C-alpha positions in Angstrom: 134.9 104.0 87.1 133.0 106.7 85.3 131.5 104.4 83.4 130.3 102.4 86.9 129.2 106.0 87.8 127.0 106.3 84.6 125.6 102.9 85.1 124.1 104.1 89.0 120.2 104.7 88.9 119.7 108.7 88.4 116.4 110.6 88.6 117.0 113.5 86.7 115.6 116.8 88.9 117.2 118.8 86.7 118.8 118.9 83.1 123.1 118.6 83.1 125.0 120.8 82.6 124.8 124.0 84.9 126.7 126.9 83.6 130.5 128.1 84.1 131.1 131.7 83.9 133.6 134.3 83.5 134.2 136.3 86.8 135.6 139.2 84.6 134.5 142.0 86.6 135.7 140.7 89.7 138.8 139.9 88.3 139.4 143.6 87.0 138.1 145.0 90.6 140.8 143.0 92.2 143.3 144.5 89.7 143.7 141.1 87.2 145.5 138.1 88.3 144.5 134.4 87.1 141.5 134.0 84.9 138.5 133.8 87.7 135.6 131.2 86.1 132.4 130.1 88.2 130.6 126.5 88.2 126.6 127.7 88.6 125.4 124.8 90.5 123.2 127.5 92.4 121.5 127.9 88.8 119.8 124.3 89.5 116.2 124.7 89.0 114.9 122.4 91.1 114.0 122.8 94.1 116.0 126.7 94.5 119.0 124.4 93.6 122.7 123.8 95.1 125.1 121.1 95.3 122.3 118.6 97.4 120.4 118.8 93.9 123.1 116.3 92.5 123.1 114.0 95.5 120.1 114.0 95.5 119.7 112.6 92.3 121.3 109.3 93.5 120.2 109.4 96.3 116.9 109.5 95.5 116.7 106.5 93.0 118.3 104.5 95.5 115.2 105.1 98.0 112.9 104.8 94.9 114.7 101.1 94.0 114.0 100.1 97.9 110.3 101.1 97.6 110.7 103.7 99.9 107.5 106.0 100.6 109.0 107.8 103.3 112.4 109.8 103.2 114.2 111.0 107.1 117.3 113.0 107.1 118.7 116.0 108.9 120.2 119.1 109.1 119.6 122.7 110.9 116.8 125.0 110.8 117.7 126.0 107.8 119.3 123.1 106.3 119.8 123.5 102.1 120.1 119.3 102.1 117.0 119.4 104.0 114.7 121.8 102.2 116.2 119.5 98.8 114.9 116.4 100.4 111.9 117.7 101.0 111.6 118.8 97.3 112.4 115.5 96.3 110.0 114.1 98.4 106.9 116.1 97.2 108.5 115.9 93.6 108.4 112.0 94.2 104.9 111.7 95.9 106.6 110.5 99.4 106.4 111.6 102.9 109.0 113.4 104.2 110.2 113.6 107.9 113.1 116.2 109.1 114.8 116.3 112.4 115.9 119.7 112.8 118.5 120.9 115.5 117.1 124.7 117.0 113.6 125.5 117.9 110.3 125.8 115.8 110.5 129.3 114.3 107.5 131.8 115.2 107.5 132.9 111.5 109.4 130.6 108.9 111.5 132.2 106.5 113.8 130.9 104.1 114.5 127.0 104.0 112.3 126.6 107.4 109.6 128.2 105.3 110.1 126.3 102.1 110.4 122.9 104.1 107.2 123.6 105.2 105.5 124.6 102.0 106.8 121.5 100.5 105.1 119.3 103.4 107.7 118.3 105.3 106.9 117.2 108.9 109.5 118.9 111.1 110.6 116.8 114.8 113.4 119.4 116.5 115.9 118.3 119.0 118.3 120.3 121.1 121.4 119.5 119.4 123.5 118.3 116.5 124.7 115.6 118.7 120.6 114.1 119.0 119.8 114.2 115.7 121.1 111.0 114.7 118.6 109.1 117.3 115.7 111.0 116.8 116.2 109.6 112.9 116.1 106.2 114.1 113.2 106.8 116.7 111.5 108.0 113.9 112.3 105.5 111.4 111.7 102.8 113.6 108.1 104.4 113.9 107.5 104.5 110.5 108.0 100.7 110.1 106.3 99.5 113.1 103.4 101.7 111.2 103.9 99.7 107.9 105.9 102.0 106.1 109.3 102.1 104.5 111.6 104.7 105.6 114.8 105.3 104.2 117.0 107.6 105.9 119.6 109.8 104.5 122.8 110.9 106.8 123.4 114.4 107.3 123.9 116.0 104.0 123.5 112.9 101.9 127.4 112.5 102.7 127.8 109.1 101.7 130.0 107.3 99.0 126.6 107.6 96.6 126.5 111.4 97.4 130.2 111.5 96.8 129.4 109.7 92.9 127.5 112.5 92.0 130.5 115.0 92.2 132.6 113.0 90.8 130.4 112.5 88.0 130.4 116.3 88.0 134.1 116.7 87.2 133.3 114.7 83.6 130.6 117.3 83.1 132.9 119.9 83.6 135.6 118.6 81.7 132.9 118.9 78.5 133.1 122.3 79.1 136.4 124.0 79.7 140.0 122.3 79.9 140.8 121.4 83.3 141.5 124.7 85.8 144.8 124.3 87.9 142.2 124.7 91.3 138.6 124.2 92.0 137.7 126.4 95.3 134.9 125.0 96.7 132.5 125.3 100.0 132.9 122.5 102.2 131.1 121.1 105.4 129.9 117.5 105.5 132.1 116.3 103.1 130.7 114.3 100.1 131.4 117.3 97.4 134.6 117.6 98.2 135.6 113.8 98.3 133.4 113.6 95.1 135.5 116.4 93.2 139.0 115.0 94.6 138.3 111.7 93.3 136.5 112.5 90.0 140.0 114.7 89.4 142.0 111.9 90.0 139.5 109.4 87.9 139.8 112.3 84.9 144.0 112.3 85.4 143.9 115.6 85.9 146.3 118.1 88.3 143.8 120.3 89.0 143.9 121.1 93.1 140.6 121.4 95.2 140.5 123.3 97.8 137.3 123.2 100.4 137.0 126.1 102.7 135.6 125.1 106.0 132.1 126.4 107.0 132.4 125.1 110.4 135.1 122.2 110.9 138.7 122.2 111.5 140.7 120.5 108.9 141.3 117.5 110.8 138.0 116.9 111.4 137.3 117.1 108.1 139.7 114.9 106.5 138.3 112.4 109.0 135.3 112.6 107.4 136.2 112.6 103.9 139.3 110.1 103.5 136.3 107.1 104.4 134.2 108.8 101.9 137.0 108.1 99.4 137.5 104.7 100.1 133.6 104.3 100.3 133.4 105.6 96.9 136.1 103.0 95.9 134.3 100.0 97.1 130.8 101.2 95.6 132.3 101.6 91.8 134.0 98.4 92.3 138.0 99.5 92.9 140.0 98.8 95.4 139.3 100.2 98.7 142.8 102.4 98.3 141.9 103.4 95.2 142.0 107.2 96.4 144.4 107.0 99.3 146.9 108.9 97.3 144.1 111.6 96.6 145.1 115.1 98.5 142.1 116.5 100.9 142.9 120.3 101.3 141.0 122.1 103.9 141.3 125.8 104.5 139.2 126.1 107.7 140.6 129.4 108.2 137.0 131.1 107.4 134.8 130.0 109.7 135.5 132.6 112.1 132.6 132.0 115.5 131.2 128.6 113.9 128.8 127.7 111.8 126.0 129.9 110.3 127.9 133.0 111.7 129.1 135.5 109.0 132.2 137.2 109.4 133.4 140.7 108.3 135.5 139.2 105.1 132.1 136.7 104.3 129.9 139.9 104.3 132.3 141.7 102.1 132.2 138.5 99.7 128.6 138.6 100.0 128.5 142.1 99.1 131.1 142.3 96.2 130.1 139.2 94.4 126.7 141.1 94.2 127.6 144.3 93.2 130.7 142.6 90.0 128.9 139.7 89.3 124.9 139.5 90.1 126.2 136.6 91.9 124.4 136.0 95.0 126.2 133.8 98.1 124.7 132.4 100.8 126.3 133.8 104.8 126.7 129.9 106.1 128.5 128.1 103.1 129.6 129.9 99.6 130.5 133.4 100.9 132.8 132.0 103.4 134.6 130.1 100.9 134.4 133.2 98.7 136.2 135.3 101.7 138.7 132.2 101.1 139.2 132.4 97.6 139.4 136.5 97.5 142.3 136.3 100.6 144.2 134.2 98.5 143.9 136.6 95.5 144.5 139.4 97.4 147.9 138.2 98.7 148.7 137.1 95.2 148.9 133.3 96.5 147.5 132.6 92.8 149.5 133.6 89.8 148.4 135.3 86.7 148.8 131.9 84.7 146.3 130.2 86.5 143.0 129.4 86.0 140.6 129.3 89.4 136.9 127.6 89.1 134.6 128.5 91.7 132.1 125.7 92.4 129.0 127.7 93.5 127.2 125.1 95.7 124.1 127.3 96.1 122.1 128.1 99.3 121.5 131.6 98.2 117.4 131.0 100.1 119.4 131.4 103.2 120.2 135.4 102.2 116.0 135.4 103.5 116.4 133.8 106.6 
């Protein structure tokens, strides 16, 4: 099935692979324990990087194949996915319409500032539940005006987006032996679906643990399982190919909600900056690292194991 992924059209916004680095100083501060590694998708150079770039390479290629002249997507005011979509549109010479739940910032910062610099047109709605309807409305208006819009769901969390991260597992295994555990931030589901499917496709026993940034474990499971089924179909396999894949979501570190820091996530930001000069973001990776640090401090992971933290980027959020 990796051959089927390799055959998917792709726009190479960034070179492969992203680095894998040892977190030796963090391990020392924690008093030993498992070998700690980090996969640096935050170091992707295109559009300030992050996991959304991997997805966009496939998604934008599909948009180009459909001769789209406008990309439409949604997210919060500080959405990393919206920023990467705007960057892809600018690079390809396309229009970009973003639907953001929130209010127009008096003084745009972080991703909201980058969206503006990239030339995106942002439409604001009151709640997340209103985003899909607004995207449909904008797409209809674009078609009526004779343009060809391509609508990208929240987070590019589609089977195609998941395929990008199944492929990323093959990239990782070209760099290191299979880690025992991969820990990452999970929210809209496609990153976790792809990582878990990729491990199954590669026949490795690596456990993929998603630390939720917002949703409950049950809520994310209800999103990830259909993505796995859709990915199998996309790759020409039976829809039940990934039915046995374990979807491990830890929702204990969400705190008061999406984008709201916790004491543990603040500690994670400070600790990783001071020990490894590694920058986490308040919404996603800081909560994921808080989850990993909790397991390490409780000695839930053994010194015989190798643990890889998949850094999904988002550090622009530090400047919001």
